[in-house]
C-alpha positions in Angstrom: 62.2 74.1 148.6 63.7 70.8 146.6 64.8 71.4 143.2 65.2 68.6 140.9 68.3 66.5 140.1 69.4 67.2 136.0 68.4 64.3 134.6 71.4 62.2 134.1 71.2 62.4 130.5 72.7 65.7 130.0 75.7 65.4 128.0 79.3 67.6 128.9 78.5 69.1 125.1 75.1 69.7 126.0 75.2 71.4 129.4 74.4 71.3 132.8 70.7 71.5 133.0 69.2 74.2 134.4 65.7 75.0 136.3 62.8 77.0 134.5 60.2 79.3 136.9 57.2 76.7 136.0 60.3 73.9 137.3 60.5 75.4 140.3 57.4 76.5 141.3 56.3 71.9 140.5 59.2 71.1 142.9 58.1 73.6 145.3 54.1 71.7 144.9 55.7 68.2 145.1 57.7 69.2 147.9 55.1 70.4 149.8 52.5 67.5 148.7 55.1 65.1 150.4 55.6 67.1 153.2 51.9 66.6 154.6 52.3 63.2 153.3 54.9 62.9 156.3 52.5 65.2 158.6 49.8 63.3 158.5 46.8 61.1 158.7 44.4 61.6 156.8 44.9 64.3 154.2 42.3 65.0 151.4 43.0 66.9 148.0 39.6 69.4 147.6 39.0 68.4 143.4 35.7 70.5 142.1 37.5 70.0 138.6 38.3 73.1 137.7 41.9 74.3 136.3 43.3 74.7 139.7 43.2 71.7 141.3 43.1 69.2 138.3 46.8 71.0 138.6 47.0 70.0 141.8 46.1 66.3 141.6 48.4 66.6 138.8 51.6 67.9 140.6 50.1 65.2 143.3 50.8 62.4 141.1 53.9 63.4 139.7 55.2 63.4 143.6 54.1 59.6 144.3 54.4 58.3 141.3 55.0 55.5 139.9 52.7 54.7 143.2 48.7 56.1 143.2 47.5 58.7 144.7 47.9 58.2 148.3 44.9 60.9 148.9 41.6 60.9 148.6 39.5 63.7 146.6 36.5 65.7 148.4 34.1 68.1 146.1 31.6 70.6 147.6 28.3 70.6 145.8 26.7 74.1 145.7 23.9 72.1 143.2 24.3 74.4 140.5 27.8 73.7 139.0 28.3 73.8 135.7 27.2 70.1 134.4 30.8 70.0 131.7 32.6 70.2 135.2 31.0 67.4 136.7 32.0 65.3 133.9 35.0 66.3 134.1 35.9 66.0 137.8 33.4 62.4 137.6 35.6 60.8 134.7 38.8 62.0 136.3 37.9 59.6 139.6 37.1 57.0 137.2 40.4 57.1 135.2 42.3 58.0 138.7 40.2 54.5 140.8 40.2 57.3 143.7 38.1 58.0 146.6 35.5 60.8 145.7 34.0 62.1 149.1 31.1 64.6 147.4 29.7 67.0 150.5 26.2 68.0 148.6 24.3 72.4 149.8 21.2 70.7 148.5 21.3 68.1 151.4 21.1 70.7 153.8 18.8 73.0 152.2 16.6 69.5 151.9 16.7 69.1 155.7 16.7 72.6 156.9 20.0 73.0 158.0 20.3 75.9 155.6 18.1 78.3 153.6 18.9 79.5 150.4 19.9 83.0 149.6 17.7 85.7 148.3 20.2 86.5 145.5 20.3 82.7 144.6 23.6 81.9 145.2 25.1 79.3 146.9 28.8 79.9 147.2 28.3 81.3 150.5 26.5 78.2 151.4 29.6 75.9 150.9 31.6 76.7 154.0 29.1 74.3 156.6 28.8 70.8 154.7 32.8 71.6 154.1 33.3 72.2 157.6 30.8 68.6 158.3 32.8 66.9 155.8 35.8 67.4 157.5 35.1 66.7 161.0 33.3 63.0 159.8 36.0 62.8 157.3 38.8 63.1 159.9 40.8 65.1 157.5 43.5 66.9 159.8 45.6 68.4 156.3 42.5 69.4 153.0 45.0 70.8 150.9 43.6 73.5 148.3 43.9 75.6 145.1 44.2 79.2 146.8 46.9 81.7 144.9 48.0 84.8 145.7 47.0 86.8 142.9 44.0 85.0 143.7 42.5 87.4 145.6 44.0 89.6 148.5 42.4 87.8 151.4 44.6 84.8 150.3 47.8 87.0 149.6 47.7 86.7 153.8 47.7 83.2 153.9 50.7 80.4 154.7 51.2 77.9 152.7 50.2 75.3 155.5 47.4 77.2 157.2 46.3 76.0 161.0 42.4 76.2 161.4 40.9 76.1 164.8 37.9 73.1 166.1 35.4 75.4 164.8 37.3 75.4 161.4 37.9 79.3 161.1 41.0 81.0 159.9 42.5 83.6 162.3 45.9 85.5 160.6 47.3 86.3 163.9 47.3 82.5 165.0 49.3 81.3 161.3 52.8 80.1 161.6 56.1 82.1 160.1 57.4 79.6 157.2 61.1 80.2 157.4 63.0 78.3 154.4 59.9 76.6 153.6 60.6 74.7 156.8 56.2 73.8 157.2 55.0 73.8 160.8 51.7 71.1 160.8 51.1 71.7 164.4 47.6 71.2 166.0 45.6 69.7 168.5 42.7 67.4 167.9 39.8 68.9 166.6 41.8 71.4 164.1 43.0 71.1 160.7 45.6 72.8 158.8 44.9 73.7 155.0 47.0 73.1 152.8 48.2 75.6 149.7 50.9 73.9 147.0 50.1 77.2 144.6 50.8 79.3 146.8 53.5 80.9 144.9 51.5 80.3 141.3 49.7 83.2 139.3 47.1 82.0 136.2 49.6 82.3 133.9 51.9 79.9 135.6 48.9 77.9 135.6 48.1 77.9 132.5 51.7 78.1 131.1 52.0 74.8 133.0 48.8 73.1 131.9 50.8 73.6 128.5 53.3 72.6 129.4 52.5 69.2 130.8 50.0 68.7 128.3 46.8 68.5 130.7 43.6 68.4 129.5 41.4 70.5 131.4 36.5 70.6 130.9 36.1 72.4 128.0 34.4 75.3 128.9 37.5 77.3 129.5 38.0 77.8 126.2 36.0 79.2 123.8 32.4 78.1 123.0 28.7 79.6 122.0 27.3 79.5 124.7 23.3 80.8 126.4 24.0 84.0 128.6 22.8 86.5 129.8 23.9 89.9 131.5 23.6 90.5 135.1 26.1 93.5 136.9 28.4 93.7 134.3 28.5 89.6 133.8 27.8 87.2 131.8 25.2 84.3 133.1 24.3 80.8 132.6 20.9 80.5 132.8 19.7 77.6 134.9 16.7 77.2 137.4 19.0 79.2 140.3 17.0 82.4 139.3 18.6 83.7 136.1 17.6 85.1 133.9 14.7 87.4 134.8 12.4 89.3 132.9 14.2 92.1 131.8 17.4 90.1 131.3 17.2 89.1 127.3 19.2 85.6 126.3 22.1 86.1 123.8 23.9 83.8 122.1 27.7 84.2 122.7 30.9 83.5 122.1 32.7 83.0 125.3 34.9 81.1 127.9 35.5 80.8 131.7 38.6 82.1 133.7 36.9 80.0 136.9 34.0 77.8 137.5 31.8 77.9 140.2 28.3 78.3 141.4 26.6 78.9 138.0 25.3 81.9 139.2 28.0 84.3 140.4 30.1 82.8 137.9 30.4 85.0 135.0 31.6 83.7 131.6 34.4 86.3 129.4 33.3 87.0 125.9 36.4 85.1 124.0 38.2 84.2 120.8 40.7 82.2 122.8 39.7 78.3 121.7 43.6 76.3 122.4 46.0 76.6 125.4 48.3 79.8 123.3 45.1 81.8 122.9 44.4 81.5 126.5 48.0 82.3 127.9 48.1 85.4 125.6 44.6 86.5 126.7 45.3 86.3 130.3 48.5 87.5 129.9 47.2 91.0 128.5 44.8 90.8 131.0 44.7 93.9 133.7 42.0 91.3 136.0 42.5 89.0 138.6 39.8 86.4 137.5 38.0 86.0 140.5 37.3 90.3 140.3 36.7 90.2 136.5 34.4 86.9 136.8 32.7 86.6 140.7 29.7 88.4 142.1 30.5 87.2 145.9 33.9 88.3 145.8 32.0 92.4 145.3 29.9 91.9 147.8 32.4 94.0 150.2 36.0 95.1 150.2 36.8 92.0 152.7 34.1 89.3 150.9 36.6 86.9 151.2 38.4 87.1 154.0 35.3 86.8 155.7 34.1 83.8 154.2 37.4 82.2 155.4 37.2 83.1 158.7 34.0 81.8 158.8 36.0 78.6 157.7 35.9 78.8 153.4 38.1 78.4 151.3 
């Protein structure tokens, strides 16, 4: 892990500046971004407008400042994304002046390459558009915002996660990463998923957002919203298939811990309207954000791992 040198403005009376936990996480992530820039030809950052991808872009900008971001952005749009998050995504792309590639699940449904699922969720349908776009763009490194506390299958990932020519993940093919040495070697047609936030937790992300003053979509903070209950989650109504006749709409004060396909991403009751109150809420929670609010992760004990083996994030 590289570390940031103490500022030259430190004086003898102040003593040497020490690095805290967030400084170390930031330094490690910046090191990873720079390693990828040196080892790969066409990296791309998965960017949905969600908090983890927002923090990744912030770290990447720091890694190469004052130069512009040397990577493009990639988003797989299910067609059922939250409008607030898409607006944030587009505003960020315009502000930074970076290239955004959007792979649309709807295009695959329209031409028959994919079919709608009976439950209405499109989250598992993202894999094929993602892999096709990686191949078409010849992207050899793809940054993702996976964290080790997010889901147990992701705790098996390396920072550099090798994917085969079909985009599949095989835990047995992953390389050891001793002393922060990352192996980006891959055969033609293969690519590497890179996870700069591997050692971060949800709480670390929020504390870093507070420290850095990073703006997020308002959906992450408590707001009044029309929702209905299904499988213990508060879901937003939409054309994807909710609510059913037996499900009644309520107006509640809620916020989202994670954002994805509206059909499987639930809100939580909350009065946390700013970063500080969100941090207190997350610190007191005993449920992971995906375990509490993502229906597609409840399909089986190995739901995430099964999707990852097929090429999912």
